N, C-alpha and C positions, 0 to 999 in steps of 0.2 A: 397276663391273663391267668385267672385261677383255673384249676382243673375242672373240666366239665363233670356233671353229675353221673354221666354214663360212660361205659366203654362198649365198643362193638368189636366182635371177633371176625377176623378175615384170615384166609390161608395165605402164607407166604408164597411167592411165585414158584419157588422150588419145592414146595410141599408135595410129597407123593400123592397121586390120586387115591381117594378113598381114606386118607389118613384122618381128615377132619370130617366128622359126620355132617351130612348136608344140612341138617336142622341147626347146626351151630354156625354155619357160614352166614354172617350178617346178623347174628343174634345180638341183641342189646342187653346189657346187664347194668344194674344200678351199682355204681362204684362203691357205695357204702356196704354192699353185700360181699365185696371181694376181700380176700385176706390182704393184709398190709405187708409190704416188703420189709425185711429186716434191715437194720442199720448197715449190715455188711453188704447188702445187695447194691448193684450198680444203680446209676441214676434211672435207668430204665427199669421200672417195676416189673417183676416177673410173676406170672400166674401159671402154675403148672396145671395142665389139663390132659388127662389120658395119655401120658407118656411124652407129650410135647410140651413146649413152653410158649406162652403168649408174651410177646415183647412189644412194649409201647413204641409206636412209630413216630410220634410227633405230628401225625396227620389227624384230621378230624372229619366227621361226617355230620350232616344235618338231616334230621327226619323231616320229610315233606309235610306231614299232617299236623305237626305241632311245633316245629322249629327247634326241637331239643337238639343239643350237640353232644356227640360222643367222641372220645379219643379212640383211634383205631389201634387195636392190638393184633399183630400177625402171629399166627401159630406156626411154630417151627419144630421139626423133629429133634 
């Protein structure tokens, strides 16, 4: 399967309360707008956000209204 066109941001289970702004929980982003991981990065692409790191989980979500698929990225401190 190729990468979906979108990513969705979710908090990791151990993320401290209030670390991730509520408006970001569940927010979808177009993957093309995200910075690319460098060649030295691990297989999990990392996206830095507000002092945390969003890590690809290998899980996916589907939007109800249009069937679009997004890869879930968990924010970790």
